[in-house]
C-alpha positions in Angstrom: -25.8 0.7 3.0 -23.2 2.2 0.0 -23.6 0.9 -3.4 -20.9 -0.2 -5.7 -20.7 3.0 -6.9 -20.1 4.5 -4.1 -17.6 2.3 -2.8 -15.7 2.4 -6.4 -12.6 4.6 -6.2 -13.2 5.9 -9.8 -16.7 6.8 -9.9 -16.6 10.3 -9.7 -14.5 10.1 -12.7 -16.5 7.7 -14.4 -19.2 9.6 -14.5 -17.0 12.2 -16.4 -17.4 10.0 -19.2 -21.0 9.7 -19.9 -21.9 6.4 -21.5 -19.7 3.7 -21.2 -21.2 1.7 -24.5 -18.8 4.2 -26.4 -16.1 2.3 -25.4 -17.6 -1.2 -26.2 -15.7 -1.2 -30.1 -12.9 0.5 -31.8 -11.7 -0.4 -34.7 -7.8 0.3 -36.0 -7.6 0.9 -39.6 -9.7 0.6 -42.6 -12.5 -2.0 -41.6 -12.7 -4.5 -45.2 -15.7 -3.6 -47.5 -18.4 -6.2 -45.9 -17.3 -4.5 -42.3 -18.9 -1.2 -43.4 -22.6 -2.1 -41.9 -21.0 -2.6 -38.5 -19.1 0.5 -39.0 -21.2 2.4 -36.2 -20.7 2.3 -32.0 -21.8 -0.4 -31.2 -24.4 0.5 -28.3 -25.2 -2.6 -25.8 -28.7 -2.5 -24.3 -27.6 -2.8 -20.9 -24.0 -2.1 -19.0 -22.9 -5.2 -18.6 -19.9 -7.6 -19.7 -22.4 -9.9 -21.3 -23.7 -7.0 -23.5 -20.3 -5.8 -24.2 -19.4 -9.5 -25.8 -22.7 -9.8 -27.4 -22.7 -6.6 -29.1 -19.5 -7.2 -30.9 -19.7 -11.0 -31.5 -20.9 -10.6 -35.1 -18.4 -7.5 -36.1 -16.9 -8.3 -39.6 -13.9 -6.0 -38.5 -10.7 -8.2 -38.2 -9.2 -5.9 -35.5 -10.7 -4.3 -32.4 -10.6 -3.1 -28.9 -12.8 -4.9 -26.6 -13.2 -3.1 -23.2 -14.8 -5.6 -20.5 -13.4 -3.5 -17.8 -16.4 -2.5 -15.0 -15.9 0.3 -12.3 -16.0 -2.0 -9.1 -14.9 -4.9 -10.1 -12.3 -7.1 -8.1 -10.3 -9.9 -9.2 -12.6 -12.2 -8.1 -15.2 -10.4 -10.4 -13.2 -10.8 -13.2 -12.4 -14.3 -12.6 -15.7 -15.0 -12.1 -17.8 -12.8 -14.7 -15.2 -10.9 -17.4 -12.7 -14.0 -18.0 -15.2 -16.2 -19.8 -16.4 -13.5 -21.9 -12.8 -12.3 -22.9 -12.1 -16.2 -23.3 -14.7 -16.4 -25.9 -13.5 -13.5 -27.7 -10.7 -15.2 -28.4 -8.1 -12.0 -27.9 -4.3 -11.7 -29.4 -3.6 -9.1 -26.8 -5.0 -8.5 -23.6 -4.6 -5.5 -21.2 -5.0 -6.4 -17.7 -5.3 -3.1 -14.9 -7.2 -4.9 -12.3 -7.0 -4.8 -8.4 -7.5 -1.1 -7.1 -11.0 -2.8 -5.6 -9.3 -5.5 -3.8 -6.4 -3.1 -2.4 -8.6 0.1 -1.4 -12.4 -0.6 -1.8 -13.4 -1.2 1.8 -16.2 -3.2 1.7 -14.3 -5.5 -0.9 -11.0 -5.9 0.3 -8.9 -9.0 -0.8 -6.1 -10.4 0.9 -2.5 -10.5 -0.6 -2.9 -14.0 -1.0 -6.4 -13.9 -2.4 -5.1 -11.1 -5.2 -2.5 -13.1 -6.4 -4.5 -16.2 -6.7 -6.9 -14.5 -8.9 -4.8 -12.7 -10.9 -2.2 -15.3 -11.6 -5.7 -17.7 -12.7 -6.4 -14.7 -15.1 -3.2 -14.6 -16.6 -2.9 -17.9 -16.7 -5.9 -18.4 -18.8 -5.8 -16.1 -21.3 -2.1 -16.9 -22.0 -3.5 -20.5 -22.3 -6.1 -19.7 -24.9 -2.8 -17.9 -26.8 -3.6 -14.3 -25.7 -0.9 -12.2 -25.2 -1.2 -10.3 -21.6 0.1 -6.9 -20.6 -0.5 -6.8 -16.8 -0.6 -2.9 -15.6 0.5 -1.8 -12.1 -2.0 -0.1 -10.0 -2.3 3.5 -10.0 -1.2 5.7 -6.8 -4.2 7.3 -4.3 -4.9 9.9 -3.0 -5.3 8.4 0.8 -6.7 12.0 2.0 -9.5 11.8 -0.7 -9.6 7.7 0.2 -9.6 8.3 3.7 -12.5 10.7 3.3 -15.1 8.0 2.7 -13.3 4.5 3.9 -12.4 4.2 7.5 -8.9 3.8 8.2 -8.9 1.0 10.6 -10.5 -1.4 7.8 -6.9 -1.5 6.3 -5.6 -2.8 9.5 -1.5 -2.4 10.0 -0.9 -1.1 6.2 -1.8 2.3 4.9 -3.9 2.6 1.5 -0.6 3.4 -0.1 1.5 0.5 1.2 -1.2 -1.8 0.0 -1.1 -0.3 -3.8 2.7 -1.0 -3.4 2.6 -5.0 -2.1 -0.2 -5.1 -4.7 2.0 -4.0 -7.2 5.2 -6.4 -6.6 2.7 -8.9 -6.9 1.7 -7.8 -10.4 5.7 -7.4 -11.3 6.2 -10.7 -10.0 3.2 -12.5 -11.8 4.4 -10.7 -15.3 8.0 -11.9 -14.6 6.9 -15.3 -14.0 4.3 -15.5 -17.0 6.3 -14.3 -19.7 3.8 -11.3 -19.6 4.3 -7.5 -20.5 4.7 -4.7 -17.8 2.8 -1.6 -18.2 4.3 0.6 -15.1 1.1 2.8 -14.9 1.4 3.8 -11.3 5.4 5.1 -11.7 3.9 7.5 -14.8 1.1 8.5 -12.8 3.6 9.4 -10.3 6.0 11.6 -12.2 3.3 13.5 -13.4 2.6 15.0 -10.1 
């Protein structure tokens, strides 16, 4: 049985970053004097969304970036586990990059309808909570590398690249329909070769 890390498209990349906790809290600008005691990097005891959220709960800095992203998560995981944590943090701005595992992880493949439903719900709840939202298109994949680890037949009649393209159409539509921002990460990476 494959582990979630083995199924994740980004596991080898993420191993290069070391501890993910180092990304749990980043403050911009000078913190207020009362926040100096919290200026050190937050080190949650566990690498979980709950631990990351708990670690930033008492932070005194008025601006912070909290990365609740987790390798291997699908939009269903985000909707169930991460979205409630994000809503408790009451973000002014939420940057969402979600769907790669829905489209490419053969142990977790979602239909396009499931993906769209989950992503629309996530964006709707964030906006209802007062957050501005910026959606990212999904990055291109190397089909050669992906198909070395995932069975081609699991993708049905669409190639992995075609699944990414269709997901990106859905993301663009959701951004337009909800008045959310859109960052075309796919185009940026594709242009860089």
